[in-house]
All heavy atoms as a GROMACS GRO file, in nm:
protein
  578
    1MET      N    1   0.086  -0.116  -0.005
    1MET     CA    2   0.002   0.001   0.002
    1MET      C    3   0.090   0.126   0.001
    1MET      O    4   0.165   0.144   0.092
    1MET     CB    5  -0.089   0.004   0.114
    1MET     CG    6  -0.178   0.110   0.133
    1MET     SD    7  -0.292   0.096   0.273
    1MET     CE    8  -0.398  -0.032   0.208
    2ALA      N    9   0.081   0.205  -0.109
    2ALA     CA   10   0.169   0.315  -0.120
    2ALA      C   11   0.120   0.439  -0.057
    2ALA      O   12   0.191   0.541  -0.037
    2ALA     CB   13   0.193   0.340  -0.268
    3THR      N   14  -0.007   0.450  -0.021
    3THR     CA   15  -0.061   0.568   0.033
    3THR      C   16  -0.036   0.582   0.177
    3THR      O   17  -0.020   0.475   0.256
    3THR     CB   18  -0.210   0.573   0.016
    3THR    OG1   19  -0.273   0.467   0.072
    3THR    CG2   20  -0.248   0.583  -0.131
    4LYS      N   21  -0.027   0.697   0.226
    4LYS     CA   22   0.002   0.722   0.381
    4LYS      C   23  -0.131   0.692   0.450
    4LYS      O   24  -0.244   0.740   0.412
    4LYS     CB   25   0.045   0.868   0.400
    4LYS     CG   26   0.059   0.895   0.544
    4LYS     CD   27   0.166   0.995   0.576
    4LYS     CE   28   0.179   1.038   0.708
    4LYS     NZ   29   0.195   0.935   0.806
    5ILE      N   30  -0.123   0.631   0.557
    5ILE     CA   31  -0.235   0.591   0.641
    5ILE      C   32  -0.256   0.692   0.745
    5ILE      O   33  -0.162   0.729   0.810
    5ILE     CB   34  -0.224   0.457   0.709
    5ILE    CG1   35  -0.199   0.350   0.604
    5ILE    CG2   36  -0.345   0.424   0.786
    5ILE    CD1   37  -0.319   0.330   0.508
    6ALA      N   38  -0.372   0.747   0.767
    6ALA     CA   39  -0.402   0.856   0.864
    6ALA      C   40  -0.391   0.790   1.003
    6ALA      O   41  -0.407   0.675   1.020
    6ALA     CB   42  -0.547   0.907   0.834
    7PRO      N   43  -0.377   0.871   1.097
    7PRO     CA   44  -0.372   0.823   1.237
    7PRO      C   45  -0.497   0.737   1.270
    7PRO      O   46  -0.598   0.758   1.202
    7PRO     CB   47  -0.362   0.945   1.322
    7PRO     CG   48  -0.301   1.047   1.236
    7PRO     CD   49  -0.356   1.019   1.094
    8CYS      N   50  -0.496   0.657   1.372
    8CYS     CA   51  -0.605   0.576   1.413
    8CYS      C   52  -0.726   0.671   1.432
    8CYS      O   53  -0.722   0.759   1.515
    8CYS     CB   54  -0.569   0.500   1.535
    8CYS     SG   55  -0.704   0.393   1.596
    9PRO      N   56  -0.841   0.643   1.374
    9PRO     CA   57  -0.960   0.715   1.396
    9PRO      C   58  -1.022   0.687   1.531
    9PRO      O   59  -1.108   0.768   1.575
    9PRO     CB   60  -1.056   0.674   1.283
    9PRO     CG   61  -1.011   0.533   1.251
    9PRO     CD   62  -0.870   0.536   1.265
   10ASN      N   63  -0.979   0.586   1.596
   10ASN     CA   64  -1.041   0.550   1.731
   10ASN      C   65  -0.963   0.623   1.836
   10ASN      O   66  -1.035   0.678   1.927
   10ASN     CB   67  -1.026   0.396   1.750
   10ASN     CG   68  -1.107   0.348   1.869
   10ASN    OD1   69  -1.224   0.387   1.890
   10ASN    ND2   70  -1.037   0.279   1.955
   11CYS      N   71  -0.830   0.616   1.839
   11CYS     CA   72  -0.761   0.682   1.947
   11CYS      C   73  -0.657   0.790   1.902
   11CYS      O   74  -0.602   0.854   1.995
   11CYS     CB   75  -0.682   0.569   2.017
   11CYS     SG   76  -0.540   0.505   1.939
   12GLY      N   77  -0.638   0.807   1.778
   12GLY     CA   78  -0.550   0.916   1.731
   12GLY      C   79  -0.406   0.861   1.730
   12GLY      O   80  -0.321   0.937   1.700
   13GLY      N   81  -0.376   0.736   1.760
   13GLY     CA   82  -0.245   0.678   1.770
   13GLY      C   83  -0.178   0.668   1.638
   13GLY      O   84  -0.242   0.662   1.532
   14ASN      N   85  -0.046   0.670   1.636
   14ASN     CA   86   0.032   0.658   1.520
   14ASN      C   87   0.121   0.532   1.505
   14ASN      O   88   0.205   0.518   1.421
   14ASN     CB   89   0.127   0.789   1.509
   14ASN     CG   90   0.048   0.910   1.473
   14ASN    OD1   91  -0.024   0.903   1.370
   14ASN    ND2   92   0.066   1.012   1.544
   15GLN      N   93   0.101   0.439   1.610
   15GLN     CA   94   0.175   0.317   1.612
   15GLN      C   95   0.094   0.220   1.527
   15GLN      O   96   0.020   0.127   1.580
   15GLN     CB   97   0.193   0.267   1.753
   15GLN     CG   98   0.286   0.355   1.825
   15GLN     CD   99   0.336   0.277   1.957
   15GLN    OE1  100   0.404   0.178   1.943
   15GLN    NE2  101   0.308   0.344   2.063
   16LEU      N  102   0.102   0.230   1.393
   16LEU     CA  103   0.032   0.155   1.302
   16LEU      C  104   0.111   0.045   1.242
   16LEU      O  105   0.229   0.081   1.201
   16LEU     CB  106  -0.043   0.240   1.203
   16LEU     CG  107  -0.124   0.360   1.252
   16LEU    CD1  108  -0.166   0.442   1.142
   16LEU    CD2  109  -0.234   0.301   1.334
   17TYR      N  110   0.059  -0.071   1.224
   17TYR     CA  111   0.124  -0.181   1.151
   17TYR      C  112   0.047  -0.231   1.041
   17TYR      O  113  -0.068  -0.251   1.060
   17TYR     CB  114   0.161  -0.291   1.254
   17TYR     CG  115   0.265  -0.262   1.365
   17TYR    CD1  116   0.215  -0.175   1.472
   17TYR    CD2  117   0.386  -0.306   1.358
   17TYR    CE1  118   0.310  -0.142   1.566
   17TYR    CE2  119   0.484  -0.269   1.455
   17TYR     CZ  120   0.446  -0.188   1.553
   17TYR     OH  121   0.543  -0.149   1.646
   18GLN      N  122   0.104  -0.258   0.934
   18GLN     CA  123   0.046  -0.307   0.800
   18GLN      C  124   0.082  -0.447   0.775
   18GLN      O  125   0.199  -0.494   0.786
   18GLN     CB  126   0.091  -0.212   0.690
   18GLN     CG  127   0.042  -0.246   0.559
   18GLN     CD  128   0.089  -0.156   0.451
   18GLN    OE1  129   0.082  -0.031   0.476
   18GLN    NE2  130   0.138  -0.205   0.345
   19SER      N  131  -0.021  -0.524   0.731
   19SER     CA  132   0.004  -0.667   0.699
   19SER      C  133   0.042  -0.676   0.545
   19SER      O  134   0.030  -0.585   0.475
   19SER     CB  135  -0.120  -0.749   0.722
   19SER     OG  136  -0.220  -0.723   0.623
   20ASP      N  137   0.094  -0.796   0.514
   20ASP     CA  138   0.106  -0.827   0.369
   20ASP      C  139  -0.036  -0.849   0.316
   20ASP      O  140  -0.127  -0.869   0.400
   20ASP     CB  141   0.183  -0.954   0.356
   20ASP     CG  142   0.331  -0.936   0.392
   20ASP    OD1  143   0.383  -0.815   0.380
   20ASP    OD2  144   0.398  -1.034   0.429
   21PRO      N  145  -0.055  -0.844   0.190
   21PRO     CA  146  -0.191  -0.866   0.143
   21PRO      C  147  -0.250  -1.000   0.184
   21PRO      O  148  -0.181  -1.104   0.191
   21PRO     CB  149  -0.171  -0.872  -0.016
   21PRO     CG  150  -0.054  -0.778  -0.038
   21PRO     CD  151   0.040  -0.819   0.076
   22VAL      N  152  -0.374  -0.998   0.224
   22VAL     CA  153  -0.450  -1.116   0.277
   22VAL      C  154  -0.565  -1.146   0.191
   22VAL      O  155  -0.636  -1.048   0.146
   22VAL     CB  156  -0.496  -1.084   0.424
   22VAL    CG1  157  -0.572  -1.203   0.484
   22VAL    CG2  158  -0.377  -1.052   0.513
   23SER      N  159  -0.597  -1.274   0.172
   23SER     CA  160  -0.716  -1.308   0.090
   23SER      C  161  -0.844  -1.258   0.154
   23SER      O  162  -0.856  -1.272   0.272
   23SER     CB  163  -0.722  -1.459   0.073
   23SER     OG  164  -0.838  -1.497   0.004
   24ALA      N  165  -0.932  -1.204   0.074
   24ALA     CA  166  -1.066  -1.151   0.128
   24ALA      C  167  -1.161  -1.264   0.138
   24ALA      O  168  -1.278  -1.235   0.155
   24ALA     CB  169  -1.109  -1.034   0.034
   25GLY      N  170  -1.121  -1.390   0.108
   25GLY     CA  171  -1.217  -1.503   0.133
   25GLY      C  172  -1.249  -1.571  -0.004
   25GLY      O  173  -1.162  -1.574  -0.090
   26GLY      N  174  -1.357  -1.636  -0.007
   26GLY     CA  175  -1.391  -1.714  -0.122
   26GLY      C  176  -1.382  -1.864  -0.079
   26GLY      O  177  -1.331  -1.896   0.021
   27GLY      N  178  -1.416  -1.950  -0.166
   27GLY     CA  179  -1.407  -2.093  -0.142
   27GLY      C  180  -1.502  -2.129  -0.034
   27GLY      O  181  -1.626  -2.105  -0.043
   28HIS      N  182  -1.448  -2.180   0.080
   28HIS     CA  183  -1.532  -2.221   0.196
   28HIS      C  184  -1.555  -2.099   0.291
   28HIS      O  185  -1.629  -2.114   0.387
   28HIS     CB  186  -1.482  -2.335   0.266
   28HIS     CG  187  -1.481  -2.458   0.183
   28HIS    ND1  188  -1.596  -2.523   0.158
   28HIS    CD2  189  -1.382  -2.526   0.122
   28HIS    CE1  190  -1.571  -2.630   0.069
   28HIS    NE2  191  -1.442  -2.639   0.060
   29ALA      N  192  -1.479  -1.987   0.266
   29ALA     CA  193  -1.490  -1.872   0.357
   29ALA      C  194  -1.582  -1.772   0.291
   29ALA      O  195  -1.593  -1.770   0.170
   29ALA     CB  196  -1.348  -1.817   0.383
   30PRO      N  197  -1.635  -1.672   0.369
   30PRO     CA  198  -1.712  -1.566   0.313
   30PRO      C  199  -1.623  -1.478   0.221
   30PRO      O  200  -1.505  -1.472   0.248
   30PRO     CB  201  -1.759  -1.488   0.439
   30PRO     CG  202  -1.741  -1.574   0.552
   30PRO     CD  203  -1.627  -1.667   0.518
   31ASP      N  204  -1.678  -1.424   0.115
   31ASP     CA  205  -1.610  -1.341   0.027
   31ASP      C  206  -1.636  -1.196   0.077
   31ASP      O  207  -1.742  -1.140   0.054
   31ASP     CB  208  -1.653  -1.360  -0.107
   31ASP     CG  209  -1.569  -1.282  -0.216
   31ASP    OD1  210  -1.475  -1.205  -0.175
   31ASP    OD2  211  -1.590  -1.303  -0.335
   32TYR      N  212  -1.536  -1.137   0.134
   32TYR     CA  213  -1.555  -0.997   0.193
   32TYR      C  214  -1.542  -0.889   0.089
   32TYR      O  215  -1.577  -0.773   0.115
   32TYR     CB  216  -1.462  -0.973   0.305
   32TYR     CG  217  -1.483  -1.053   0.429
   32TYR    CD1  218  -1.408  -1.165   0.455
   32TYR    CD2  219  -1.604  -1.032   0.504
   32TYR    CE1  220  -1.431  -1.248   0.566
   32TYR    CE2  221  -1.629  -1.113   0.616
   32TYR     CZ  222  -1.553  -1.218   0.649
   32TYR     OH  223  -1.582  -1.302   0.753
   33LEU      N  224  -1.489  -0.923  -0.032
   33LEU     CA  225  -1.490  -0.823  -0.138
   33LEU      C  226  -1.549  -0.892  -0.269
   33LEU      O  227  -1.476  -0.903  -0.361
   33LEU     CB  228  -1.351  -0.782  -0.165
   33LEU     CG  229  -1.278  -0.707  -0.056
   33LEU    CD1  230  -1.130  -0.683  -0.087
   33LEU    CD2  231  -1.346  -0.572  -0.033
   34PRO      N  232  -1.685  -0.922  -0.259
   34PRO     CA  233  -1.741  -0.998  -0.375
   34PRO      C  234  -1.744  -0.907  -0.502
   34PRO      O  235  -1.759  -0.792  -0.504
   34PRO     CB  236  -1.888  -1.019  -0.324
   34PRO     CG  237  -1.917  -0.909  -0.228
   34PRO     CD  238  -1.780  -0.881  -0.158
   35GLY      N  239  -1.715  -0.981  -0.612
   35GLY     CA  240  -1.714  -0.918  -0.742
   35GLY      C  241  -1.592  -0.841  -0.772
   35GLY      O  242  -1.581  -0.786  -0.891
   36LEU      N  243  -1.489  -0.840  -0.689
   36LEU     CA  244  -1.373  -0.745  -0.715
   36LEU      C  245  -1.247  -0.829  -0.742
   36LEU      O  246  -1.155  -0.771  -0.793
   36LEU     CB  247  -1.346  -0.655  -0.590
   36LEU     CG  248  -1.460  -0.567  -0.551
   36LEU    CD1  249  -1.414  -0.473  -0.440
   36LEU    CD2  250  -1.500  -0.478  -0.678
   37GLY      N  251  -1.254  -0.961  -0.724
   37GLY     CA  252  -1.144  -1.045  -0.760
   37GLY      C  253  -1.169  -1.102  -0.906
   37GLY      O  254  -1.254  -1.055  -0.973
   38SER      N  255  -1.090  -1.201  -0.939
   38SER     CA  256  -1.110  -1.264  -1.069
   38SER      C  257  -1.198  -1.388  -1.046
   38SER      O  258  -1.237  -1.420  -0.934
   38SER     CB  259  -0.975  -1.312  -1.121
   38SER     OG  260  -0.907  -1.408  -1.044
   39PHE      N  261  -1.223  -1.465  -1.148
   39PHE     CA  262  -1.316  -1.588  -1.144
   39PHE      C  263  -1.266  -1.685  -1.055
   39PHE      O  264  -1.340  -1.741  -0.979
   39PHE     CB  265  -1.335  -1.637  -1.285
   39PHE     CG  266  -1.428  -1.765  -1.292
   39PHE    CD1  267  -1.562  -1.736  -1.269
   39PHE    CD2  268  -1.378  -1.878  -1.318
   39PHE    CE1  269  -1.643  -1.844  -1.267
   39PHE    CE2  270  -1.457  -1.991  -1.319
   39PHE     CZ  271  -1.594  -1.977  -1.288
   40LEU      N  272  -1.137  -1.711  -1.052
   40LEU     CA  273  -1.083  -1.820  -0.970
   40LEU      C  274  -1.008  -1.771  -0.845
   40LEU      O  275  -0.954  -1.850  -0.766
   40LEU     CB  276  -0.995  -1.909  -1.048
   40LEU     CG  277  -1.060  -1.982  -1.166
   40LEU    CD1  278  -0.959  -2.062  -1.247
   40LEU    CD2  279  -1.166  -2.085  -1.108
   41ARG      N  280  -1.001  -1.638  -0.825
   41ARG     CA  281  -0.918  -1.586  -0.719
   41ARG      C  282  -0.992  -1.478  -0.637
   41ARG      O  283  -1.036  -1.380  -0.708
   41ARG     CB  284  -0.784  -1.536  -0.768
   41ARG     CG  285  -0.685  -1.502  -0.661
   41ARG     CD  286  -0.574  -1.427  -0.723
   41ARG     NE  287  -0.633  -1.298  -0.754
   41ARG     CZ  288  -0.570  -1.183  -0.750
   41ARG    NH1  289  -0.454  -1.181  -0.728
   41ARG    NH2  290  -0.635  -1.075  -0.779
   42ALA      N  291  -1.003  -1.485  -0.505
   42ALA     CA  292  -1.062  -1.379  -0.440
   42ALA      C  293  -0.966  -1.254  -0.430
   42ALA      O  294  -0.853  -1.272  -0.447
   42ALA     CB  295  -1.088  -1.429  -0.292
   43GLU      N  296  -1.028  -1.137  -0.421
   43GLU     CA  297  -0.949  -1.024  -0.395
   43GLU      C  298  -0.872  -1.025  -0.272
   43GLU      O  299  -0.900  -1.104  -0.190
   43GLU     CB  300  -1.049  -0.893  -0.418
   43GLU     CG  301  -0.966  -0.764  -0.416
   43GLU     CD  302  -0.855  -0.755  -0.521
   43GLU    OE1  303  -0.883  -0.773  -0.635
   43GLU    OE2  304  -0.741  -0.745  -0.480
   44LYS      N  305  -0.778  -0.941  -0.263
   44LYS     CA  306  -0.703  -0.929  -0.136
   44LYS      C  307  -0.718  -0.791  -0.067
   44LYS      O  308  -0.743  -0.694  -0.147
   44LYS     CB  309  -0.552  -0.959  -0.165
   44LYS     CG  310  -0.523  -1.107  -0.212
   44LYS     CD  311  -0.379  -1.132  -0.226
   44LYS     CE  312  -0.361  -1.273  -0.264
   44LYS     NZ  313  -0.231  -1.318  -0.262
   45PHE      N  314  -0.694  -0.784   0.054
   45PHE     CA  315  -0.684  -0.656   0.116
   45PHE      C  316  -0.570  -0.652   0.211
   45PHE      O  317  -0.509  -0.752   0.242
   45PHE     CB  318  -0.813  -0.611   0.188
   45PHE     CG  319  -0.875  -0.716   0.272
   45PHE    CD1  320  -0.807  -0.780   0.378
   45PHE    CD2  321  -1.018  -0.746   0.263
   45PHE    CE1  322  -0.874  -0.877   0.454
   45PHE    CE2  323  -1.078  -0.836   0.339
   45PHE     CZ  324  -1.006  -0.906   0.436
   46THR      N  325  -0.532  -0.534   0.257
   46THR     CA  326  -0.429  -0.513   0.358
   46THR      C  327  -0.490  -0.468   0.484
   46THR      O  328  -0.586  -0.389   0.480
   46THR     CB  329  -0.329  -0.395   0.306
   46THR    OG1  330  -0.283  -0.440   0.180
   46THR    CG2  331  -0.221  -0.371   0.397
   47LEU      N  332  -0.441  -0.520   0.593
   47LEU     CA  333  -0.488  -0.487   0.728
   47LEU      C  334  -0.392  -0.379   0.784
   47LEU      O  335  -0.275  -0.397   0.771
   47LEU     CB  336  -0.502  -0.602   0.813
   47LEU     CG  337  -0.617  -0.694   0.789
   47LEU    CD1  338  -0.578  -0.802   0.688
   47LEU    CD2  339  -0.659  -0.761   0.917
   48VAL      N  340  -0.446  -0.277   0.862
   48VAL     CA  341  -0.364  -0.192   0.934
   48VAL      C  342  -0.414  -0.202   1.075
   48VAL      O  343  -0.541  -0.186   1.102
   48VAL     CB  344  -0.378  -0.045   0.878
   48VAL    CG1  345  -0.304   0.051   0.969
   48VAL    CG2  346  -0.328  -0.037   0.735
   49LEU      N  347  -0.329  -0.222   1.167
   49LEU     CA  348  -0.359  -0.252   1.303
   49LEU      C  349  -0.293  -0.142   1.394
   49LEU      O  350  -0.174  -0.113   1.375
   49LEU     CB  351  -0.309  -0.389   1.350
   49LEU     CG  352  -0.335  -0.433   1.488
   49LEU    CD1  353  -0.479  -0.448   1.524
   49LEU    CD2  354  -0.258  -0.568   1.518
   50CYS      N  355  -0.379  -0.082   1.479
   50CYS     CA  356  -0.328   0.022   1.571
   50CYS      C  357  -0.268  -0.053   1.698
   50CYS      O  358  -0.346  -0.124   1.765
   50CYS     CB  359  -0.437   0.113   1.608
   50CYS     SG  360  -0.377   0.240   1.732
   51ARG      N  361  -0.143  -0.028   1.731
   51ARG     CA  362  -0.084  -0.086   1.843
   51ARG      C  363  -0.135  -0.026   1.977
   51ARG      O  364  -0.143  -0.092   2.082
   51ARG     CB  365   0.068  -0.076   1.840
   51ARG     CG  366   0.132  -0.153   1.952
   51ARG     CD  367   0.287  -0.144   1.936
   51ARG     NE  368   0.352  -0.219   2.042
   51ARG     CZ  369   0.474  -0.234   2.053
   51ARG    NH1  370   0.555  -0.188   1.957
   51ARG    NH2  371   0.534  -0.308   2.148
   52ASP      N  372  -0.173   0.094   1.968
   52ASP     CA  373  -0.222   0.166   2.087
   52ASP      C  374  -0.362   0.112   2.138
   52ASP      O  375  -0.382   0.094   2.254
   52ASP     CB  376  -0.239   0.316   2.065
   52ASP     CG  377  -0.100   0.371   2.041
   52ASP    OD1  378  -0.001   0.336   2.106
   52ASP    OD2  379  -0.088   0.463   1.952
   53CYS      N  380  -0.451   0.088   2.047
   53CYS     CA  381  -0.597   0.052   2.090
   53CYS      C  382  -0.645  -0.083   2.029
   53CYS      O  383  -0.746  -0.136   2.075
   53CYS     CB  384  -0.690   0.162   2.066
   53CYS     SG  385  -0.734   0.180   1.889
   54GLY      N  386  -0.581  -0.130   1.927
   54GLY     CA  387  -0.618  -0.264   1.868
   54GLY      C  388  -0.718  -0.251   1.750
   54GLY      O  389  -0.756  -0.354   1.702
   55LEU      N  390  -0.752  -0.131   1.715
   55LEU     CA  391  -0.848  -0.117   1.607
   55LEU      C  392  -0.778  -0.179   1.474
   55LEU      O  393  -0.661  -0.140   1.443
   55LEU     CB  394  -0.876   0.021   1.584
   55LEU     CG  395  -0.969   0.049   1.458
   55LEU    CD1  396  -1.111  -0.003   1.486
   55LEU    CD2  397  -0.982   0.197   1.425
   56ALA      N  398  -0.845  -0.265   1.402
   56ALA     CA  399  -0.803  -0.307   1.275
   56ALA      C  400  -0.883  -0.249   1.162
   56ALA      O  401  -1.002  -0.249   1.165
   56ALA     CB  402  -0.812  -0.465   1.278
   57ARG      N  403  -0.823  -0.199   1.060
   57ARG     CA  404  -0.885  -0.145   0.942
   57ARG      C  405  -0.843  -0.231   0.827
   57ARG      O  406  -0.732  -0.269   0.810
   57ARG     CB  407  -0.836   0.000   0.919
   57ARG     CG  408  -0.885   0.084   1.037
   57ARG     CD  409  -0.856   0.236   1.002
   57ARG     NE  410  -0.722   0.262   1.039
   57ARG     CZ  411  -0.652   0.374   1.005
   57ARG    NH1  412  -0.715   0.476   0.941
   57ARG    NH2  413  -0.531   0.398   1.042
   58PHE      N  414  -0.939  -0.252   0.731
   58PHE     CA  415  -0.911  -0.330   0.608
   58PHE      C  416  -0.922  -0.234   0.492
   58PHE      O  417  -1.008  -0.159   0.472
   58PHE     CB  418  -1.022  -0.434   0.595
   58PHE     CG  419  -1.034  -0.534   0.709
   58PHE    CD1  420  -1.078  -0.506   0.836
   58PHE    CD2  421  -0.990  -0.666   0.679
   58PHE    CE1  422  -1.083  -0.591   0.932
   58PHE    CE2  423  -0.983  -0.760   0.776
   58PHE     CZ  424  -1.032  -0.726   0.904
   59PHE      N  425  -0.822  -0.247   0.403
   59PHE     CA  426  -0.806  -0.162   0.282
   59PHE      C  427  -0.801  -0.257   0.161
   59PHE      O  428  -0.720  -0.340   0.155
   59PHE     CB  429  -0.687  -0.077   0.286
   59PHE     CG  430  -0.685   0.029   0.392
   59PHE    CD1  431  -0.648  -0.004   0.523
   59PHE    CD2  432  -0.744   0.158   0.364
   59PHE    CE1  433  -0.657   0.107   0.613
   59PHE    CE2  434  -0.748   0.252   0.457
   59PHE     CZ  435  -0.707   0.226   0.588
   60ALA      N  436  -0.892  -0.240   0.062
   60ALA     CA  437  -0.883  -0.312  -0.058
   60ALA      C  438  -0.768  -0.259  -0.141
   60ALA      O  439  -0.727  -0.147  -0.128
   60ALA     CB  440  -1.018  -0.284  -0.143
   61ARG      N  441  -0.714  -0.348  -0.223
   61ARG     CA  442  -0.598  -0.317  -0.304
   61ARG      C  443  -0.651  -0.204  -0.414
   61ARG      O  444  -0.762  -0.213  -0.458
   61ARG     CB  445  -0.539  -0.437  -0.380
   61ARG     CG  446  -0.478  -0.537  -0.290
   61ARG     CD  447  -0.433  -0.655  -0.362
   61ARG     NE  448  -0.505  -0.695  -0.483
   61ARG     CZ  449  -0.445  -0.715  -0.598
   61ARG    NH1  450  -0.322  -0.713  -0.620
   61ARG    NH2  451  -0.523  -0.757  -0.699
   62PRO      N  452  -0.560  -0.118  -0.446
   62PRO     CA  453  -0.598  -0.016  -0.543
   62PRO      C  454  -0.648  -0.070  -0.676
   62PRO      O  455  -0.728  -0.025  -0.740
   62PRO     CB  456  -0.475   0.074  -0.566
   62PRO     CG  457  -0.389   0.050  -0.434
   62PRO     CD  458  -0.425  -0.092  -0.390
   63GLU      N  459  -0.596  -0.188  -0.718
   63GLU     CA  460  -0.629  -0.255  -0.837
   63GLU      C  461  -0.768  -0.300  -0.838
   63GLU      O  462  -0.845  -0.320  -0.949
   63GLU     CB  463  -0.548  -0.380  -0.869
   63GLU     CG  464  -0.398  -0.349  -0.892
   63GLU     CD  465  -0.314  -0.343  -0.754
   63GLU    OE1  466  -0.376  -0.351  -0.652
   63GLU    OE2  467  -0.195  -0.309  -0.762
   64ALA      N  468  -0.834  -0.320  -0.721
   64ALA     CA  469  -0.973  -0.364  -0.705
   64ALA      C  470  -1.076  -0.245  -0.725
   64ALA      O  471  -1.187  -0.271  -0.762
   64ALA     CB  472  -0.997  -0.438  -0.574
   65LEU      N  473  -1.031  -0.134  -0.690
   65LEU     CA  474  -1.130  -0.020  -0.687
   65LEU      C  475  -1.200   0.017  -0.809
   65LEU      O  476  -1.315   0.045  -0.813
   65LEU     CB  477  -1.059   0.103  -0.624
   65LEU     CG  478  -1.004   0.082  -0.484
   65LEU    CD1  479  -0.922   0.213  -0.438
   65LEU    CD2  480  -1.109   0.044  -0.386
   66PRO      N  481  -1.127   0.017  -0.925
   66PRO     CA  482  -1.195   0.044  -1.055
   66PRO      C  483  -1.317  -0.056  -1.087
   66PRO      O  484  -1.406  -0.015  -1.168
   66PRO     CB  485  -1.088   0.030  -1.158
   66PRO     CG  486  -0.964   0.059  -1.090
   66PRO     CD  487  -0.986  -0.002  -0.955
   67LYS      N  488  -1.318  -0.169  -1.029
   67LYS     CA  489  -1.416  -0.278  -1.057
   67LYS      C  490  -1.550  -0.247  -0.975
   67LYS      O  491  -1.654  -0.300  -1.003
   67LYS     CB  492  -1.366  -0.407  -1.013
   67LYS     CG  493  -1.249  -0.461  -1.096
   67LYS     CD  494  -1.209  -0.593  -1.046
   67LYS     CE  495  -1.086  -0.642  -1.118
   67LYS     NZ  496  -1.036  -0.774  -1.061
   68LEU      N  497  -1.550  -0.150  -0.888
   68LEU     CA  498  -1.668  -0.125  -0.808
   68LEU      C  499  -1.783  -0.082  -0.890
   68LEU      O  500  -1.893  -0.112  -0.859
   68LEU     CB  501  -1.626  -0.008  -0.704
   68LEU     CG  502  -1.565  -0.060  -0.570
   68LEU    CD1  503  -1.527   0.057  -0.484
   68LEU    CD2  504  -1.668  -0.151  -0.495
   69GLY      N  505  -1.756   0.004  -0.983
   69GLY     CA  506  -1.875   0.054  -1.064
   69GLY      C  507  -1.950  -0.054  -1.135
   69GLY      O  508  -2.071  -0.040  -1.162
   70ASP      N  509  -1.889  -0.167  -1.175
   70ASP     CA  510  -1.952  -0.278  -1.246
   70ASP      C  511  -1.990  -0.394  -1.163
   70ASP      O  512  -2.050  -0.482  -1.206
   70ASP     CB  513  -1.852  -0.322  -1.360
   70ASP     CG  514  -1.821  -0.217  -1.460
   70ASP    OD1  515  -1.923  -0.140  -1.491
   70ASP    OD2  516  -1.712  -0.214  -1.515
   71ALA      N  517  -1.945  -0.392  -1.037
   71ALA     CA  518  -1.979  -0.505  -0.946
   71ALA      C  519  -2.118  -0.500  -0.901
   71ALA      O  520  -2.159  -0.401  -0.831
   71ALA     CB  521  -1.881  -0.509  -0.833
   72SER      N  522  -2.191  -0.598  -0.927
   72SER     CA  523  -2.340  -0.603  -0.888
   72SER      C  524  -2.369  -0.613  -0.739
   72SER      O  525  -2.482  -0.577  -0.697
   72SER     CB  526  -2.415  -0.714  -0.967
   72SER     OG  527  -2.365  -0.837  -0.922
   73LYS      N  528  -2.275  -0.660  -0.665
   73LYS     CA  529  -2.300  -0.671  -0.520
   73LYS      C  530  -2.252  -0.553  -0.441
   73LYS      O  531  -2.260  -0.553  -0.313
   73LYS     CB  532  -2.222  -0.799  -0.467
   73LYS     CG  533  -2.271  -0.921  -0.537
   73LYS     CD  534  -2.248  -1.047  -0.462
   73LYS     CE  535  -2.291  -1.162  -0.538
   73LYS     NZ  536  -2.316  -1.275  -0.456
   74TRP      N  537  -2.215  -0.448  -0.507
   74TRP     CA  538  -2.180  -0.319  -0.435
   74TRP      C  539  -2.270  -0.205  -0.479
   74TRP      O  540  -2.296  -0.193  -0.607
   74TRP     CB  541  -2.035  -0.292  -0.474
   74TRP     CG  542  -1.937  -0.382  -0.406
   74TRP    CD1  543  -1.892  -0.494  -0.468
   74TRP    CD2  544  -1.884  -0.379  -0.272
   74TRP    NE1  545  -1.802  -0.561  -0.382
   74TRP    CE2  546  -1.796  -0.491  -0.266
   74TRP    CE3  547  -1.897  -0.296  -0.172
   74TRP    CZ2  548  -1.728  -0.519  -0.149
   74TRP    CZ3  549  -1.818  -0.321  -0.054
   74TRP    CH2  550  -1.741  -0.433  -0.047
   75HIS      N  551  -2.318  -0.130  -0.388
   75HIS     CA  552  -2.406  -0.009  -0.413
   75HIS      C  553  -2.354   0.112  -0.358
   75HIS      O  554  -2.326   0.111  -0.233
   75HIS     CB  555  -2.549  -0.054  -0.372
   75HIS     CG  556  -2.594  -0.181  -0.426
   75HIS    ND1  557  -2.640  -0.197  -0.546
   75HIS    CD2  558  -2.605  -0.302  -0.358
   75HIS    CE1  559  -2.675  -0.327  -0.568
   75HIS    NE2  560  -2.648  -0.391  -0.449
   76ARG      N  561  -2.352   0.214  -0.423
   76ARG     CA  562  -2.304   0.344  -0.366
   76ARG      C  563  -2.402   0.390  -0.268
   76ARG      O  564  -2.520   0.387  -0.287
   76ARG     CB  565  -2.286   0.451  -0.476
   76ARG     CG  566  -2.222   0.567  -0.435
   76ARG     CD  567  -2.189   0.662  -0.534
   76ARG     NE  568  -2.130   0.787  -0.487
   76ARG     CZ  569  -2.071   0.878  -0.550
   76ARG    NH1  570  -2.055   0.853  -0.680
   76ARG    NH2  571  -2.022   0.981  -0.498
   77VAL      N  572  -2.358   0.442  -0.150
   77VAL     CA  573  -2.441   0.494  -0.048
   77VAL      C  574  -2.420   0.651  -0.035
   77VAL      O  575  -2.326   0.707  -0.079
   77VAL     CB  576  -2.419   0.432   0.094
   77VAL    CG1  577  -2.456   0.289   0.082
   77VAL    CG2  578  -2.273   0.443   0.130
   0.00000   0.00000   0.00000
């Protein structure tokens, strides 16, 4: 993830840790990013964890974002 992550929205902390990309599911697990992966591969996201309070945030990969407009399981709010 190349973008800078803002401080934790829960506690304002800056002790943030980022994971390697993690599968968003599929197969026998729920698909947390439906319609954004390929036919045989679930999309991935990166987790950012605040060491100060434990809040975990999930970020979709930038490559998945252009697919939102055409994905039938996502609706703009």
